[in-house]
N, C-alpha and C positions, 0 to 999 in steps of 0.2 A: 321452550323459543329463545334462539341467544345469537350474535353477532357471531358471523363466522369473516375472515379474514385470509387467505391464502399467499404467498408471495413465490418466485422461482424466480434467480438469476444467475448470470454466470460465479462463480467464485472457484477460489481453491482456501482448502484448511491452509491454515500459518500466516496466507497473501496478508499482509499489512497494511498496502498498496500503495501509491509514489504519491508523496505527500505532495509532489507540488505536478505533478499531473492530471488529467482531465479522466483515468483511473480512483484516484481522492475523491476528484469534486463529485463524480457520479455516486461513488458510494456514499459521502456525507449527506449527500441529497435525497437516495434513497432512505438512508437506514433516517429522515427527518421524517421525509414521507408516511413509511411505514408507521411510524409511531402519533404519527396524528390518524394516525386511518385506525389503530389499536387502540386511539383512546375512544374513537366515533363507534365501535362496535360493542366499546366495553362499556355505553351507555345501555344499550340495547338489553344486555347478561348484568347486573347489579349483583347478584349472588356468588359469582365466583366468575373467574380469569386463568388464561395459562396459557402457557409458549410452548412451542414446542419446535425444534430445526433438526435437521437431515440436512445430511450431504451425500448428492449421489456421484460420485466417482466413474468415471470410461471402464472400456475393460483395461487398455492401454495407458496405465496413471504415470507414464512415462515419457518421455519425445526424445529423440535418438541422444540431445546432451545430458539428459538426465534432469530438465526443468519438469512442474507437475506440468500435467494437462488441467486446465481453470476446474472442470467437473460444474455439479452444477447446487445450487444452497436451495433448499424447500422451509419458507418455513411458515409454523400455524399456526392458528390467533382462533380460538372461543370464549366468548363470554357465554353464560348460566342466567335465567331467570326461570326456576325450578317451580313449575306448572306438573308435573307430573311425579307422582310414585317419593315416599317419604324419605328416602336418603339422599343427603346431600350428593351434587352432582358435578364432578369434574371436567370439561371436554379440555382437547382433544382427546376422546379416546383412542387407544392403542393395546399393541397385540401383538406380537411376533412381530415386530418395525412396520405392521399393517397402521394407519392413521385414519380416522373417521371427524368430520366438523361436523354435525349437525343442527337445522337449523330446521325444525319442524314440531307435527304434532299428529303421531298415527289414531285415528279414529276406527279405523274398521279393518281386519283385513290381518292383522295380528294379536296376538294371543298376548295382552299385556294386562297385567290385576293391577289393582286400585296402589296397590305398594310397591307397583313396578317403573320403570322408567323406559318408554318406549323407545329416545335413541340409544340405549343399552340393550334393550333385547335387538333392536335392529342389527348393530354394530354387531352380536355376537350372528344371529342370521347371515349380514352380509359374511361375516369372518369365516365363515363354518360351509360358501358354498363349493362347488368339487370345482366348480371353477367359475373368473370372474364374464365369463357369456350368459350367466344367467341371473345375474344383473338384473336385466331390464323384466324380465318374468316376476323376480320377487318383487317390485317397486312396483309394479301394474298392478299386482295385488293386495297393494294396500289403498288407504284412503285417507289424507289430509293430508296439508299443505307443507310443503318441505322447500326446502334447499340444503344441499349438500356438495362436502369434497371427500373423497377417499382415496388415500396413496396404496394401491394395493404394494406391498415392497418385494413378494415373488416376481412379478412381472413385471417390476421399476413403472408402472401407468398409474395415472390421474385420472381418478375419473370422478365429475363435477355433476347436476344438472339441477332443474326447478320442479317442480310439480306442474301438469300439464294445462291448470288453468295459472299458473304464476301467482298462487298466494303470499310465496315469501319471496321475498326480492334476493337475486345477487347479480353481481355487478361483475363483469368480465376487462379487463385491458389488456390488448394484444402488443407483445414487443412492437418495438417500434426503432427505428433508427436516433432520435433523441433519447426516447423511455426503455431501453431494452432489458426489460424485466415483465415478468406475466405476474398479472394481480386475479382476484377474485375476492371481491367482499362483498358483505352483506349492507354497506351502506359506505358514500362514501365520502372525500375531505369536499366537495362542490365543482366546480370549475377551476381546478386547479392545472398549471401546466406540465406537474411531476406526468399523468394519468388522463386519457383519454377516457374512462366511465362512458359503460353504455350495459342496458339491458341482456343477462342471458336472454336465448331464446328458448323458448320452452319445448319446440316443436318436438326437439330433438333429444338425448343425453350428449353427453363426451367424454374423448376416453384423449388423453395430451402421453404418448408414449416418452415419455421422462428417460428413458434407459438411450431411444434412437436417438433424441435431442441431444444429450450429453457425447453421444459418439460425436456428433456431426461435430458440434463443437460451432455450432450458427442458429444463435437461438434466435433472430431477429430472420435471420435467412431462411430453415426451416422447419421454423417453428406450425406454419398452414400446412407442411406435410408431416410434419409427425401430432395432427391432431387429425383425429377421427371422432363425425358423427356417427350414434348409434340409435335405429329407430327402437322405438318403447313398443312397439308391438309386432307381430309376426300373423298371416296368415291361419299357421301353421297351432294356433295357441285364441284362448279364450280368457284375454287378462282383464276384469270387468272395469279397475282404474287407470288402466294403459292410456285412453284418450275420451275426447270429448266427446259425448252423443252424437248427431245428426236430430236435425229436427224432423218432424214428422211431417211428410208433404203430403201426407193427401187429404186431397179439398174437401171444406165440409159439403152437407148437401146444396140444390139449389138456393133453398131456402130455409138455412138451417134454423129452431126457435131462439127466440130473441128469449130474453128476460129481465122484464121490464122493472123489476122492483129488488132490489135486493130483502123486503119482504116479503116475499115467496114461501108461500109455503108447499107450492107441488111445483118442484123443478122436473125438468126433463130426467130419466133413467140416470143414463153417464154422464150429464155431468153431477145429479146427488155424488156419484159413484165417485167422478172424479174429487168433490168437494172432502169428502173423507178420507181419500188415500192421502191427499196434500198434507191433511190435517194431520194427519198417523207418519208423513215421511216429515215432518218440521218437526213438531213433537218428539221425532229421535233424534233429526240434529241435534236438536236444540239440548237434549237432554245429554247425548255426548260430549258437548260442550260446555257444560256448565259443571257435569256430576265429578267428584272426587280430584279437587283444584286442592293440593295443600296447607297445611298450616304451618306456617315457618316457625309459631310462638302461643301458644297458651292464652300470652294478650288478645290474638284474633278474636278471639271467642265472639261471637256476637257481632265482629264486624263484619260491613260486606266485602266480599270477593268475586263477586260481578257485577258489573257493570256495563247499560245500554246504550251505547249514542244515539239518543234520546230524539226526537224534533217533534213525536206527536205523531206524526203521519203511519200511517199505515204499516208499513214495514217495521219500521224499529216497535211498533207498539205491541206484535204479531209475536213479536219475539218477544218481548217482554213479560209479555203474560205468559207463551208458554215458561219461559224459563221459571218464572213464579212456581210451576207446576212439582218442579225439577229443582230450588234450590230450599235446601233448609227452612221453614217456616221464621225461625228464630236470627235468621240471619237475614239483614236489609239487600235491598237491588236497587244499586245507584240509578239513576236517571240523569246522564251527562246533558245538558242545554245549556250554548254558544249561542253565547250576543254580542254583536259587534257595535262598536263608536264607529258610525259609519258618517264621516260632515256630508261628503255628497246625496246622502238620505234625508241629515236631516235640516239641512239645506232647502233642500223642496219640500222639504215639512212649515220649514217657517215662514219663509219668501212665498213659496207657493210656485207651482211650472213656466218653468221660464224655455220650456223645449220651444217656442215657441220664436225667440228669437234666433238672432243667425249663431253658428257655431262658436264663431270667435269672441263673438261677444259674452255670447252663457259661460265662454270657459274665466273668461277676464272677472265675470260677476262671480263664479264658484271659486274662483281662487280670491279673491277681493273676500270671499262669505271667511273663505275655510281660516284668512289672519287672522279673522276679528270671533273665530269662536265664543271665544270665552266670554260675549260678551250675549251669548245665546242664553238661551231656558237650558236648566241642567239637562244631561242626555238622556233618553227614553231607549231603555234597552228590551220595552215591547216589543223586536220583530216578532215576523208570520210561525217560526217555531216555535219562542217564545209562550205564544199565544196559545198554540194549538198542544201544545207538551204540557199546557199545565191545566189546561182543560183535558185531558188526555189521563194525567195522574188524577183527578177527582173521579172519574170512572174507574177507573183500577180501586181505591180505595172501597168504591162501594162494591167491584165483583170480587176482592179480594181481602175477604175483613181477616186479621192476623197477619196482615206481613206488614213491613215497615220498604214506603218505596220514600228514599232518598231526591227529592225534584233537586240539581246540582243545578241553582242558575252558576254560569259562566259568563262573568261581564266582563269583558277586551276594551281596555279606553283606546281610543285611536292610538296613542302615543307606544302604551303597551305595543300593539300589536306590529307599529316599525321600526319600535327597537327592536324586535323579535325575527322578523325579514330577513337579518342578511342573512340567519341561522336556519329560519325554515327553506330558505333559497339553496343551503349547502348540501340538505337534508333530506331533497326531496329530489335532487339532482339526480341524473342525468334529464327529471322534466323541467323545461325549461318557457311554460308557454303561461297566457294570465289565469287560464283554466288552472291550469297544475296549481298553481300559487293560491288562487281566494280560495280551491278545495285543502289546501295543504293547511292554509292557517287554520279555515275553520278548525280540520282533526288535530291540528298539533297542542292548539289551548284547547278545545274539549275530552282529550284523552289525558290530560293532564288533568284536568279534577281537579283544580283550584277554586274554588265558588262560596257559593250561601246554600242555607239553604234555611227553609221555611215551617211549616209547622199544615200552614192549609195557604191555597193560591191568594184568598182573599187576605191574609195575615200581611199586618207589618212588621211582624216579629222574625227578622232573620238573623242567624248567627253563622257565620266563617265553618267552610268545611272544606276537607281534603280527600277527595276520592283516596280509599286503601283498595280499592281492587285492582287485580292483575291482567284479568281477562273482561277484554270490553266486543261484545257481541255487536256486529254491525251489519244490516240490513240490506248491506251492496248485492246483485245478482237479482234483484225481482225484478224490476224493470225491464230488464233484458230476457230474464226469461217469460215472463209474463204480459209484456207488450203495454207498457208502463210512458213509455214515449207517444208527443204529439207525432212524432216519423212514422208509428207504426199507423196512426189511423190518416196520415197522407199516403202511404203506400196504397191505404188500402181505396182510397180514394182515387186514385193514378191507374191504378193495376188490380184489383180485387184480394179478393184472399187468395191467390197465390203473391201476390206483392208480399202482405202480410207476412207467411212461411217463410219467402226468399228474405226479408227484412230481421226475422228472429234470426235468421241462419245467419246472417250478417255479426250482429247483436252477437250472437256464441262464438265467431271465429274471432273475436279482436276482444274479447273479454279477458284473453292474456298479456293482451300488448295494450289496453288501455291503466289501467289504475290502480291495480294491484299490487303491482312491485311499490310506485310512487306513499301511498295509505301505509304497507306495513313500512317502510323506515321514518316517514313521519309518528307515525302510533310507538313504534319500537322502540322512539329516541327516549322515549319516559323511561323505558324496563317496563313495559303495558303492552300485550299482545293481542290482537286482534283476529275475533273468528269471526266466519262467515257462513250461519249456518244455511240459508240460499244455497252457498255456494257449491254443498258437500257435492262429489260427483253424483253420489246416491239420487241426490233429489235431483242435479243438473238430469241425469238421467233419467226418470221420472216426468219430470216437465218436459224436456224435450220431445219424448213421446210423446207427449198426449195429443190429439187431435187438434189443431191450433184453434177451430171455434167456440172450444171447453174451456180457453184461458182468456179470453178477450172478445169485444166485441165493438169492433170499429162506430159499427151502426147506430151504438148507443150514446146517450149525453158522458160526457167526463165524470166521474166519480163516480158511475159503473160501469160501462164498458170497459175500459182499461182495466187491465190487470182484475179486471173478472171474477176469474175462479178464486183470486183469495181474499177476493171483495166476498166474496159468499164464506169463504171458510171464516173471516173475521167475524160475521155476523152471526153464523155458527155456535161459535165460542163463549158469544154475548158482546162482543167489541161493535156495540150499535153507533158510536162517535163516531170512532177507528172508522169503521167500515165503507162510512162516505165519502172521506174526508179527500181533498183533488188536490194532486200530488203540488212538490215547490223542491226545487234542486235547492239541497244545501245551501250550495252559495247566493242564492237567494233567500231562502228562508230564514239562514244566520246572519245577513248582511254583510257578508265576508266578502265580497266584488264588488268592485267601482269605487273604490275609496278616495280614488284623487278624482279632481275634476278634471272633464272628459272624457271621462275613463267610459260614460255613459257606450260613447260611440267604438269603446273598441271592442274588438272581436274577441273571443274567449282561446284559440286558437292564434293568436300573435303569440310571439316569445316578448321576454319581459325584459326590461331592462333591470341590471344587476342593481342591489340598493348603494351598492360604492356607485351607482354612475345618478342615483337620485338627485 
C-alpha cells in the first residue's frame, strides 16, 4: 500500500517565471499545494518516499521568434508501506522512460511468490505488453484493491484507474481557469481553494494523451478532448475481475422453506451446500489477506501483524476467527474496539430522556449540561460495541486455545475527538456529510490502535498498549451482499422477493461510490492498510450468484433472517454467541455519532459545518 500523487502543468525548462507577474504567483501557489499533498500522501507510506519529474516537449520546441514553447511538467510522488516481499521497495517504479505509481495489493491472477513484491511484478507485466491496448485485459485478470498511475513514454500517454469496487482511494482535480493544472492523489489536503478534488470513477479506466495536450498548448481548454475513457471489458473476452457480478434474479419458490432456528441440525440441501461454500470462500479470502506479511526486524517476533476492526458483531467476529486459522499461533491478533465519550448520550443517561419537551428547550438544556460536564459522574466507555466485544473475546478464548487475543480498548475522550476533527475532515474530503464524519471518526481512532489491554473481561488490571499491526481486517460488505439492512426487510414488505433482489442489486451498484475511498483515506493516514475479505471479487461473485432466499429470509425475526447464510456459517464453525447478535451500525455502537446538543435530530446525509466554523 502507498500514497501516490501525480501532477501536470504547463512549464518550460529554465523558465524562472516573472517575479512580479501572475505566472510566478501561480507557480508559488502550485509549489505550496504540491508540497502539502506530498506530506499528506507520505503519511500513508512511512517506509519510503521518492519523487520523480519528467518534462514533455512538443514536436516543435521553438516558435518563430526563437522562444521555447512551454511543454508540460509531470511530477510523480509515491510513498511505500511495505507489506509484500522481502526486499525494500521505493516507488515510483521506472524503466525505459515508463513510470508506475502503484497503490494496491494483488491477491489473485498474478503469480507473486511470498518473497516478491506485487507492484514490481505488475510493473514488469505492464512494461512488457506489446500494446497498451492490452492493459484492460491484464488488469481484468487480477483481483485485489488498487489505484495506479502509469506513464507510457513511447506513446506519451498517462493511464490511471481504480479497481472496479473502488477499494483504494484516488482523487482527481481537472484543470480550471483559476487552477490550470491536473492532479491525482490518494488523499487531499481537505477543502482547499487550490484544487477541487473528487473521487475518480471506478466505471472506466482513463487515458490522458499528454503528447496531444502538449501540442495544443492549452491545458485547460483542451484537457477533456485529450482524456479518454477506456472500457474495462469487452464482449470478446472473459475477464473474471473486470466488472462486478450481477445479483441472481431468479425468484424463489412460492413458499421457500424457512429456517426457524440457527440450531437447526437438518437444513435444506441447497442451503447446507451454500453454508459450506461461504465458509470455504471466506476462509480463502481471509487467508490471502493475512499470510506472508513481511517482518521488518527481528524485534517484531511475537508481536501482532494482523488486527481486526472489532465490534463483537457477526462480521468482524467471523473474520477474526478465520484469521486465527492462518496467522501463526505464536503471534497475537489485535482486536481494535473503539468507544467515544459522548456528552449527549451521557446527559440522557444521567438526567433521563428529555425527548418529550420542545426541541428548542431540549437543545438549551443539553448545551447547559455539556458546559457542566465536569460535575457529572466519570465517563463510561461501556458503549454497545464494547459490551459485545468483551463478550466475544471470551468466546474466542474458549474456542481458540493457545492464541493470544489482544482486546484493545480504544477510549476517546470528547476533547480528544474534537481536537482531531479538523484533521479527520481534511483526510476524509471530499466526503462532507454528518455520516461521513461520524464513521470517519470511529475508523480514525480505531485504526490508530492506541488504547489499553486487560487479561480478561472482568479484570481491572489494564496496561497501555499500541497495536503494531499494519494490516487491519474490515467486515465491510457483508450487509450489502447478504441482506443485513432494515431496508431489505422493508423492500420485502412492499414488493416481496422481487423487491429484495432489486434492493440487493442497488447495494452492489452503490458500493464503489459509497464508503471505500473515504475509509481508505482515513485508515491509511496512520500508515496502516485495511483489507476487506467480504469484498474480494471472488466472494462478491459467489454471493451475487446465489439465489436470494439462500442469503436472507425477511420473513424471520432480526438476528435470524437478516444475513441468514452468514449466521448459519458462524454457528457451524462454533461461534454460537456471535451468530445471533443483531446488527448495530458502527457510529452508534461506538457512540461516535450525534455528540453535540441537538445532533439527535440531524440527518446523516446533511453536510457538516467545518471544524473552523464551530
